[in-house]
N, C-alpha and C positions, 0 to 999 in steps of 0.2 A: 736666761736672766741670771746674773751672778748671785750666788748665795753668800750672804753676810753672816758671819758667826761671831759669837762672843768667845774670847779666849783668855786664859790665864797666861800672863807673861812670866818670864824668868825672874824678874825683879819683884814679883808678887802682885803687881798691878793687873788690871784687866784692860782689854782693848777689843774693838771691833775690827775684823779683818775679812777681806774677800777670799773665798775659796777658789783658787785659780788652778787651771791646768798647768802641767809642767812647762809646755812651750811658752805659755803666757808669763810664767815666772822668769824664764830665761830672757824673754824680751824686756821684761821689767828691769832686770839687772842691767841689761845693756843701756836702757834708757837712763837709769840712775848714774851709770858710769859716764854717759854722754853729758849729763848735767853737772859733772864735776866730782862725784864721789867714786873713786877708782874701784875696780874689782878687788885690788889688794886691800884697800881700806875696808871694803865690805867684809872681806875674809877676816881681817883683823878684828872687826866688830863681832863677827860670828863666833870666832874662836874665843874671844873674851867672854861673850855671853855664855858659851858652852862651859867655860871654866867656872863661871859663877854658879851654874847649875850643878856642876860636879862637886864643888866645895860643900854644898848642902848634904852630900852623902858621905864625905870623907873627913873624919876627925883630923885635927892637926897632927902631922907626922905619919899618918897612915899611908901605906903605899897605894898609888894610883897607876893603873896600866892603861895607856892609850894605844889603841890599834889604828894605825894610819895607813890608808891605801895610797895608791900612786897618783890619784887625781885630786881635784880641788876639794872633795870631801875630806881627804887626807890632810889638805892644807889647814882646814879648820882644826884638825887634831894637833898639828904642829903648833899652831898659835895657842891653843888651849894649854898644851904642855908647857910652853914658854911662860904663859901668864901664871899658871899654877906654881911653877918653879920659882918665879919671881916673888910669889906670895909665901915662899918657904915650904911648899908642899913637896912630898917625896914622890917624884914622877919617873916612870919608865915608859918610853915610847918605843913601840914595836913597828918596824917597817920592812917591807920587802926590798926596797931600794934606798940607797943613801940619798940625802937631799940633793946632791949635785947630779944625780942620775934622773931626777924627776923631769918629765917632759912638759907636764901641764903647768901653765902659769895662770894665776899668781901662786899656786901651791909651791912651786920651786923657790920662788923668792921668799915666801913665808917660812919655808923649811930652812933655807940658808940663814935667814935672820935669826931663827930659833937656835940653830946649832952654834952660831957665833957667840951666844950667851954662855955656852958650856955649863948650863945650869941643871941639866937633867940627863939621865941615862938613856942611851939609845941601844936597842937590840936589833941587829940586822939579820933578817931571814932566819929566825930561830928554828931549831928542830922541834918536832912536835912535843917531845918530853920537856924541853926547856920552856916552851910557851905554856904548857899545862902547869908547870910549877909556878911561873910568874902569875898566871891568872888565879891560881888557888891561894896565893899569898896576898892578893890585892884586896883593898877595902872597897874599891869601886873600879869597874871596867868601862872604858870609854870606846864606843864603836864609831870610828871615823874612817871606815874602810871603803864603802861604796855609797854613792850619793843618789840624787834624784834622776841622774842620767841612766841609771841601771834599769833595763827593761827586758830581761832575759829569763828563761826558764831554769837555767843552771848557772851556778857560780863557779868560776875557774879556781884552780889551785894557785897559790896556797890559801887563798881567801876562803875557799869552802871549808878547809880544815880549821882555819882560824875561827870561823863562825860556829862550827860544830863544837870546838873546845870551849868557846865562850858559853854556849847554851848548856853544855854539860856542867860547867862550873856554876853557872847561874842556878840551874835546877838542883844540883847536888850540894852546893855550899851556901846558897842563898845570897851570893854576892851581887849587889845591885849593878845594873847595866844602864848606861846613859848613851843614847844614840844621837849623833849629829845630823840634823836635818831630816833624816829618814833612816829607819833600820836597814842595815846592809842586807841585800837580797830581796827587799820589798820593792815592787813597782810602785813608785810614788804617784803614778797617774791612775792605775787601776786598783791598787791595794792588794794585788795578787803576789803571793810569796813564791820565790824560787825554791829549788830543791833544798837549799840551805839558806836560812834567813834568821837574822838576829832576833831574839825575843828580848825586847827592852822593857825595863821598868818605866823609863821616861825617854821621850824623844823631844829634843829641842829643835823646832823647825824655824827656819830663817826667813825673815821679811814677811811672809804670809803663808798660811797652810796650803799644801798641795792636795788635789782632789782625792787621791787614793788613800791618804792618811786618815780620812774620816769614814772610809768604808767599814761596815761592821766586821767583815772578815779580816780586816787589817788590824783591828784593835788588839788582839792578843800579842801582836808583834810590836805595835807602837807603844803600848802602855799609856801612861799619862802624857798628853800632848801639851807642851809648853811653847809659847811663841817668843822669839827674839826679833822684835820689829826691825832693828838695825837702822832704820831711817824714820824721820817724821812722816806720817801718812799724808799730811797736807800736800796737795799738789799732785799726788800720785793716785790716791783712791777717792778723791772728792766726788768724782762722777759715779762712784759705786756705792759709797756709804750714805 
């Protein structure tokens, strides 16, 4: 039987949402796309919601560092960077690969749209010392590296080093960390952490929470869990709520 939970949303409201397994969320996204809301539109809504959550942690003019992976979780980060920059925020996005090199879609499309605005700084494949400096000077760090599709025991480089540096900066300097959908390195299905896993203050999960995020052993990595519904629940969750 599906578990229904009450959740705080990014906009400050509350909502009931079903706790779904990761494959169920993937199927739901495809159903939503089939009904006319494209995956790119969902990503745009996700990145926009993420940006709103980030704004709560960053005073105007304060530097924000977004770490974007090569997959669709990274796409959320590209959208968030664009939205934040459009709002006059000081944003630096760190990426292993340039937008044109991304293979995953709609992340590639979202990244290309973001760079077309030429509104924020992009740091490509930084050396460890350069990344450490960026993170230490940030007012908030955004984790959009690995998403809910990650289900391994180890994180590959360079993302393992990125995660380690984020956690060192978080613990040493107290800089807040906001994760997109799921902390990078956490298995969103089981809540089990890999050898390197982001320790977030806040996780903004999209559409509905994933099973592993509510596990007790995942809580130190997830932090405060906020929901970005992205779609009206009517018609999708009626049989569950």
